[in-house]
DOTI-575085 format. One record per residue (C-alpha): residue number from 1; residue in one letter; y, x, z. Coordinates in Angstrom, 3 decimals. Layout:
BEGIN
+-----+-----+----------+----------+----------+
!   n ! res !        Y !        X !        Z !
+-----+-----+----------+----------+----------+
! NUM !   a !        Y !        X !        Z !
...
+-----+-----+----------+----------+----------+
//
This chain:
BEGIN
+-----+-----+----------+----------+----------+
!   n ! res !        Y !        X !        Z !
+-----+-----+----------+----------+----------+
!   1 !   x !  -19.988 !  -14.399 !    6.095 !
!   2 !   x !  -16.998 !  -16.637 !    5.579 !
!   3 !   x !  -15.818 !  -17.559 !    2.072 !
!   4 !   x !  -12.755 !  -15.306 !    2.486 !
!   5 !   x !  -14.941 !  -12.370 !    3.601 !
!   6 !   x !  -17.135 !  -12.924 !    0.554 !
!   7 !   x !  -14.071 !  -12.916 !   -1.714 !
!   8 !   x !  -12.875 !   -9.699 !   -0.072 !
!   9 !   x !  -16.252 !   -8.036 !   -0.587 !
!  10 !   x !  -16.343 !   -9.196 !   -4.207 !
!  11 !   x !  -12.813 !   -7.830 !   -4.778 !
!  12 !   x !  -13.846 !   -4.433 !   -3.381 !
!  13 !   x !  -16.989 !   -4.335 !   -5.501 !
!  14 !   x !  -15.078 !   -5.231 !   -8.669 !
!  15 !   x !  -12.536 !   -2.498 !   -7.923 !
!  16 !   x !  -14.973 !    0.196 !   -6.848 !
!  17 !   x !  -13.263 !    3.573 !   -6.803 !
!  18 !   x !   -9.759 !    2.074 !   -6.666 !
!  19 !   x !   -7.516 !    1.911 !   -3.634 !
!  20 !   x !   -5.991 !   -1.534 !   -3.150 !
!  21 !   x !   -2.894 !   -2.073 !   -1.050 !
!  22 !   x !   -2.724 !   -4.954 !    1.394 !
!  23 !   x !   -0.186 !   -6.576 !   -0.914 !
!  24 !   x !   -2.645 !   -6.396 !   -3.847 !
!  25 !   x !   -5.424 !   -7.868 !   -1.703 !
!  26 !   x !   -3.178 !  -10.724 !   -0.590 !
!  27 !   x !   -2.167 !  -11.410 !   -4.207 !
!  28 !   x !   -5.824 !  -11.640 !   -5.259 !
!  29 !   x !   -7.238 !  -13.665 !   -2.373 !
!  30 !   x !   -4.518 !  -16.041 !   -1.215 !
!  31 !   x !   -2.211 !  -18.457 !   -2.966 !
!  32 !   x !    1.413 !  -17.490 !   -3.367 !
!  33 !   x !    2.400 !  -20.742 !   -1.659 !
!  34 !   x !    1.086 !  -19.778 !    1.769 !
!  35 !   x !    0.183 !  -16.068 !    1.874 !
!  36 !   x !   -0.952 !  -14.591 !    5.200 !
!  37 !   x !    0.671 !  -11.727 !    7.010 !
!  38 !   x !   -0.573 !   -8.239 !    6.282 !
!  39 !   x !   -2.270 !   -8.142 !    9.694 !
!  40 !   x !   -4.629 !  -10.882 !    8.486 !
!  41 !   x !   -5.965 !   -8.536 !    5.792 !
!  42 !   x !   -6.402 !   -5.789 !    8.391 !
!  43 !   x !   -8.437 !   -8.109 !   10.635 !
!  44 !   x !  -10.738 !   -9.150 !    7.769 !
!  45 !   x !  -11.348 !   -5.526 !    6.773 !
!  46 !   x !  -12.007 !   -4.437 !   10.349 !
!  47 !   x !  -14.531 !   -7.256 !   10.712 !
!  48 !   x !  -16.393 !   -6.096 !    7.596 !
!  49 !   x !  -16.343 !   -2.471 !    8.817 !
!  50 !   x !  -17.966 !   -3.512 !   12.113 !
!  51 !   x !  -20.734 !   -5.370 !   10.244 !
!  52 !   x !  -21.436 !   -2.407 !    7.957 !
!  53 !   x !  -21.089 !    0.404 !   10.497 !
+-----+-----+----------+----------+----------+
//
């Protein structure tokens, strides 16, 4: 698990039961100086879904 994947998992666990938008995820996990595109978040989530499922 990469550090970013760990941060994503931690964010989901801390917000259990809440729906987070891609924008909210980006705000929590990346700096405002160089935020990724929304597709980056999608790729990270899809990777975690493949590991779990």
